[in-house]
C-alpha positions in Angstrom: -2.8 1.7 14.3 -4.2 -1.5 15.8 -7.0 -1.8 13.0 -4.4 -1.3 10.4 -2.0 -4.0 12.1 -5.2 -6.3 12.1 -5.9 -6.0 8.5 -2.2 -6.3 7.5 -1.8 -9.5 9.7 -4.9 -11.1 8.2 -3.8 -10.5 4.5 0.0 -10.6 4.7 0.8 -13.0 7.7 -2.3 -15.4 7.6 -3.3 -15.3 3.8 0.2 -14.7 2.1 2.3 -16.3 4.7 4.6 -13.5 5.2 6.7 -14.0 8.3 5.2 -12.0 11.0 8.6 -10.4 12.1 9.0 -9.1 8.5 5.5 -7.6 8.4 5.7 -5.0 11.3 9.0 -3.1 10.9 11.2 -0.2 12.1 9.3 2.3 10.0 5.8 1.9 11.7 6.1 5.0 14.0 7.3 7.4 11.3 4.8 6.1 8.7 1.2 7.7 8.3 -1.2 5.0 8.5 -4.5 4.6 6.5 -7.5 2.3 7.2 -10.6 1.8 5.1 -13.7 0.8 6.9 -17.1 -0.8 6.2 -19.2 0.8 8.9 -17.1 0.1 11.9 -15.1 -2.8 10.5 -11.5 -2.3 9.2 -11.3 -3.9 5.7 -8.1 -2.3 4.2 -4.9 -0.7 5.1 -1.8 1.0 3.9 0.9 3.4 5.0 2.8 6.3 3.5 6.4 7.4 4.3 8.5 10.2 2.8 11.8 8.6 1.5 14.4 10.9 0.0 11.9 13.4 -1.2 9.4 10.9 -2.7 6.2 9.4 -1.1 6.6 5.6 -0.6 3.1 3.7 -0.5 3.5 0.6 1.5 1.5 -2.4 3.0 -1.7 -1.9 0.7 -3.9 -4.6 1.4 -7.7 -5.2 1.5 -9.5 -8.2 3.2 -10.4 -10.9 0.8 -14.0 -10.5 1.1 -13.8 -6.8 0.1 -11.5 -7.0 -3.0 -13.0 -5.9 -6.2 -15.4 -3.6 -4.4 -13.6 -0.3 -4.8 -12.1 -0.2 -1.4 -8.4 -0.5 -2.5 -9.0 2.3 -5.0 -10.5 4.5 -2.3 -7.5 3.9 -0.1 -5.1 4.7 -2.8 -7.0 8.0 -3.6 -6.7 8.9 0.1 -3.1 8.3 0.2 -2.5 10.3 -3.2 -4.5 13.2 -1.7 -2.3 13.2 1.3 0.9 13.0 -0.9 -0.3 16.0 -2.9 -0.5 18.0 0.3 3.1 16.9 1.1 4.0 17.9 -2.5 5.7 14.7 -3.4 5.3 12.1 -6.2 4.8 8.4 -5.4 6.5 5.1 -5.7 5.6 1.7 -4.4 6.7 -1.9 -4.7 3.7 -3.9 -6.1 3.1 -7.5 -5.8 3.3 -8.7 -9.6 -0.3 -10.0 -9.2 -1.5 -6.5 -8.1 0.4 -4.7 -11.0 -2.8 -4.2 -13.1 -4.6 -2.6 -10.2 -1.9 0.0 -9.7 -1.7 0.5 -13.6 -5.4 1.4 -13.7 -4.6 4.2 -11.0 -1.8 5.6 -13.3 1.4 3.9 -12.0 4.0 2.7 -14.3 6.4 -0.1 -13.8 10.1 1.2 -13.3 12.0 -2.0 -12.4 12.5 -5.5 -13.3 10.9 -8.3 -11.1 12.4 -8.9 -7.7 11.5 -10.9 -4.6 10.3 -9.5 -1.3 9.0 -11.8 1.5 9.1 -14.6 -1.0 6.6 -12.8 -3.2 7.5 -11.4 -6.8 7.3 -7.6 -6.9 8.0 -4.6 -9.3 8.7 -1.0 -8.5 6.0 1.5 -9.7 6.0 5.2 -9.9 3.2 7.8 -10.4 3.8 11.5 -11.1 1.0 13.5 -9.2 -0.4 16.9 -10.4 1.2 19.1 -7.7 0.3 22.7 -7.7 
């Protein structure tokens, strides 16, 4: 958990200026946390929660030096594999600047633009191949 928090703090609080009290929330204990590593160094993080029968992907981030390396895609693939085991489809709230990244992974926009922590977002969903 501390590795996930460190990456999230670096990206969201320090880089994007999200207030620290908004970054860590009441859902941390119920969420399943994922961390991507380069050797022993945590470089990416995200979490998964089941909300009303849908898997909600949250807090996806990769350190600036590791963006465009495939780390984010690998992180999302791990979360999607977990969601398949849970037999749920996925939704997420994407920063609009990351919308293209999620579209390449098969997500589609399902809302208009809205603000979260002072950053424009859209809701996106993906239907998984559940067996």
